[in-house]
C-alpha positions as CSV (number, residue, x, y, z in Angstrom):
1,M,-31.2,87.4,98.4
2,S,-31.0,84.9,101.2
3,C,-28.1,82.6,101.9
4,T,-27.8,79.6,104.1
5,H,-24.6,77.6,104.6
6,E,-23.8,77.8,100.8
7,V,-21.5,80.4,99.4
8,C,-23.4,83.2,97.8
9,D,-22.6,84.3,94.2
10,V,-21.0,87.8,94.3
11,D,-19.7,89.6,91.3
12,G,-16.3,91.2,91.7
13,G,-16.0,94.9,92.0
14,I,-13.0,97.0,90.8
15,S,-11.0,98.9,93.4
16,S,-9.6,102.5,93.1
17,W,-6.4,103.1,91.3
18,S,-3.2,102.9,93.4
19,S,-0.7,105.7,93.4
20,W,1.6,106.0,90.4
21,T,5.0,104.2,90.7
22,P,8.2,106.2,90.2
23,C,9.4,106.6,86.7
24,S,11.5,103.7,85.6
25,K,14.3,106.0,84.4
26,T,15.2,109.5,85.3
27,C,16.6,110.4,81.9
28,G,16.6,109.0,78.4
29,D,14.8,109.1,75.0
30,A,11.1,109.5,74.7
31,G,9.3,106.4,75.7
32,D,12.3,105.0,77.6
33,S,10.9,105.9,81.0
34,V,7.4,104.8,82.2
35,K,5.3,104.8,85.3
36,S,2.3,102.6,86.1
37,R,-0.6,102.2,88.5
38,R,-2.8,99.2,89.4
39,R,-6.2,98.4,90.7
40,Y,-7.7,95.1,91.8
41,C,-10.9,93.1,91.5
42,N,-11.4,93.0,95.3
43,D,-14.1,95.5,96.1
44,P,-15.8,93.2,96.7
45,P,-13.9,90.1,95.6
46,V,-15.6,87.4,93.5
47,Q,-17.5,84.8,95.4
48,G,-19.1,81.6,94.3
49,N,-20.1,81.8,90.7
50,G,-19.9,85.6,90.6
51,K,-18.6,87.3,87.5
52,P,-15.0,88.6,87.5
53,C,-14.2,92.3,86.8
54,T,-13.8,93.3,83.2
55,E,-12.0,96.6,83.6
56,E,-8.3,97.1,83.0
57,T,-6.3,96.5,86.1
58,V,-2.9,98.1,85.0
59,E,-2.3,101.5,83.4
60,E,1.1,102.6,82.1
61,V,2.1,106.0,80.7
62,S,5.4,107.5,79.5
63,C,7.4,109.9,81.7
64,N,8.6,113.2,80.4
65,V,12.3,113.0,81.4
66,P,15.3,114.9,80.1
67,E,17.9,113.3,77.8
68,C,20.7,111.5,79.7
69,P,24.1,113.4,79.8
70,E,26.7,111.8,77.6
71,Q,30.4,111.7,78.2
72,G,32.7,113.0,75.5
73,E,34.8,110.6,73.4
74,W,38.3,111.3,72.1
75,S,39.0,111.9,68.4
76,S,42.0,110.1,66.8
77,W,45.5,111.4,67.6
78,T,47.0,113.8,65.1
79,P,50.3,112.8,63.5
80,W,53.4,113.5,65.6
81,S,54.9,117.0,65.0
82,D,58.3,117.8,63.8
83,C,61.1,117.8,66.4
84,S,61.1,121.1,68.2
85,I,64.9,121.8,67.7
86,T,67.5,121.4,65.1
87,C,70.3,120.1,67.3
88,G,70.4,118.0,70.4
89,V,67.3,116.7,72.1
90,G,63.8,118.3,71.9
91,E,60.2,117.1,71.9
92,I,57.6,116.0,69.4
93,A,53.9,116.3,70.3
94,R,50.6,115.0,69.1
95,T,47.1,116.0,70.2
96,R,43.5,114.9,70.2
97,K,40.1,116.5,70.8
98,C,37.3,115.6,73.0
99,D,34.7,116.0,70.2
100,N,33.8,112.5,69.0
101,P,31.2,113.2,70.2
102,P,31.7,116.2,72.6
103,P,30.3,116.1,76.1
104,S,26.5,116.8,76.1
105,S,27.0,119.6,78.7
106,P,29.8,121.6,80.3
107,D,29.9,119.4,83.4
108,P,33.6,118.5,84.0
109,E,32.6,115.0,84.9
110,L,31.6,114.4,81.3
111,D,35.0,115.4,79.9
112,C,37.1,112.7,78.2
113,P,39.3,110.9,80.6
114,G,43.1,111.0,80.0
115,S,45.5,113.5,78.4
116,Q,44.9,115.8,75.4
117,I,48.6,115.9,74.5
118,Q,51.3,113.3,74.4
119,L,55.1,114.2,74.2
120,K,58.1,112.2,73.2
121,T,61.7,113.2,73.2
122,C,63.4,113.5,69.8
123,E,67.1,113.6,68.8
124,A,67.8,116.1,66.0
125,P,70.3,115.1,63.3
126,Q,72.9,117.6,64.5
127,E,74.6,117.5,67.9
128,C,74.9,120.6,70.1
129,E,78.3,121.5,71.4
130,E,77.3,122.0,75.0
131,C,74.4,122.9,77.3
132,D,73.6,126.6,77.9
133,E,74.1,128.2,81.3
134,G,71.8,126.8,83.9
135,L,71.2,123.5,82.1
136,Q,72.9,120.2,82.6
137,V,73.4,117.0,80.7
138,Y,71.2,114.0,81.5
139,E,72.0,110.6,80.3
140,C,68.3,109.9,80.4
141,L,66.5,113.2,79.9
142,K,63.7,113.7,82.4
143,C,60.1,114.3,81.7
144,P,58.3,116.8,82.0
145,L,60.9,119.2,80.6
146,T,59.0,122.5,80.6
147,C,56.3,124.4,82.5
148,T,54.0,124.0,79.6
149,D,54.3,120.2,79.9
150,V,53.0,120.4,83.5
151,Q,50.4,123.1,82.8
152,L,48.8,121.0,80.0
153,G,49.0,117.8,81.9
154,V,50.7,116.1,79.0
155,E,51.4,112.4,78.9
156,C,55.1,111.6,78.6
157,M,55.7,108.8,76.1
158,E,59.3,107.8,76.9
159,E,60.1,104.7,74.8
160,E,63.9,104.9,75.2
161,C,66.6,106.7,77.1
162,V,67.7,109.9,75.4
163,T,70.7,112.0,76.4
164,G,70.2,115.8,76.4
165,C,70.2,119.1,78.3
166,G,67.6,119.8,81.0
167,C,67.1,121.9,84.1
168,P,68.7,120.7,87.4
169,D,66.8,119.2,90.3
170,D,63.0,119.7,90.0
171,K,63.1,122.9,88.0
172,L,61.4,123.3,84.7
173,L,62.3,125.2,81.5
174,Q,60.3,128.4,80.8
175,D,61.2,131.2,78.4
176,G,64.7,129.7,78.2
177,E,65.3,129.7,81.9
178,C,65.0,127.1,84.7
179,V,62.3,128.0,87.3
180,D,60.6,126.3,90.2
181,I,57.2,124.9,89.4
182,E,55.6,127.6,91.6
183,E,57.0,130.2,89.2
184,C,55.4,128.7,86.1
185,R,53.0,131.3,84.6
186,C,49.2,130.7,84.5
187,L,48.0,129.2,81.3
188,I,45.0,130.4,79.4
189,I,43.5,127.4,77.4
190,E,41.6,128.1,74.2
191,D,40.5,125.9,71.4
192,E,43.0,124.9,68.8
193,P,42.8,127.1,65.6
194,E,40.8,125.5,62.8
195,E,42.9,123.6,60.3
196,T,43.5,125.3,56.9
197,G,43.9,122.0,55.1
198,E,47.6,122.9,54.2
199,E,49.4,121.5,57.2
200,G,48.7,119.3,60.3
201,P,47.6,121.0,63.6
202,A,50.4,119.6,65.8
203,G,53.3,121.8,64.8
204,A,54.1,120.0,61.5
205,G,54.7,123.2,59.6
206,G,51.6,125.3,60.3
207,E,51.6,129.1,60.3
208,E,53.6,131.0,62.9
209,P,51.6,133.3,65.3
210,A,51.6,136.9,64.1
211,E,54.4,139.1,65.6
212,G,53.6,142.2,67.6
213,G,50.4,143.1,69.5
214,G,50.7,140.0,71.8
215,E,49.8,136.4,71.3
216,G,46.3,134.9,71.4
217,G,44.3,138.1,71.4
218,P,43.3,140.2,74.5
219,N,43.2,137.1,76.8
220,G,46.9,136.2,76.3
221,P,48.6,133.3,74.6
222,T,46.6,130.2,73.7
223,L,47.5,126.7,74.7
224,W,48.8,125.9,71.2
225,E,50.9,129.1,71.0
226,L,52.5,128.3,74.3
227,V,53.3,124.7,73.3
228,K,55.0,125.9,70.1
229,K,56.8,128.8,72.0
230,D,58.2,126.5,74.6
231,Q,59.5,124.1,72.0
232,Q,61.2,127.0,70.1
233,L,62.8,128.4,73.3
234,Q,64.0,125.0,74.3
235,G,65.6,124.6,70.9
236,K,67.4,127.9,71.3
237,S,68.8,126.8,74.7
238,Q,70.4,123.7,73.3
């Protein structure tokens, strides 16, 4: 073929494929993440009345990526428990679980935000004659009251000022005595026992822990046993 000053007719030629792009997502359901590569009709490019390339210029495939981690969501709050004492001022509690749905992995960053337990003070129908030794009367009872309150990171729900007996200064109630926060025992947290369908799980009349042989099995008392125990001991101190 000889050409003069006129443009020669040259059919386009397809180039090699480019490298694959990164996957569009690093996690997700099947088909959510894709990668692609391209090639161009420039080897050589079309000239004059040459024919364009007929090959596909874009290729896309799915990426094999893991499912995305999902943060847990809270269940609804249980009903408020009964007041922990029969005279004076005690506490009522309600709880919720991070299981609606639960976190997709044990990663702490996927735990539900916020508190698992909420407490409010309650006034029993009967008035106590006086505070036990080591306790003092507060016109507005402070919160938290007990070591268990602090250990569980409970959320205090103070809606009104309540007068009652509490530990002086920054001390907390544990086993009927006022102690510094550094003296609060370590807490072993286990899941709440399964509901039997007879009573609510938040202390509204459920079964008492078995006496003798320790609480909570070989690992010590569970979270729920300690909540109930501290409420009972606080009631005795009133």
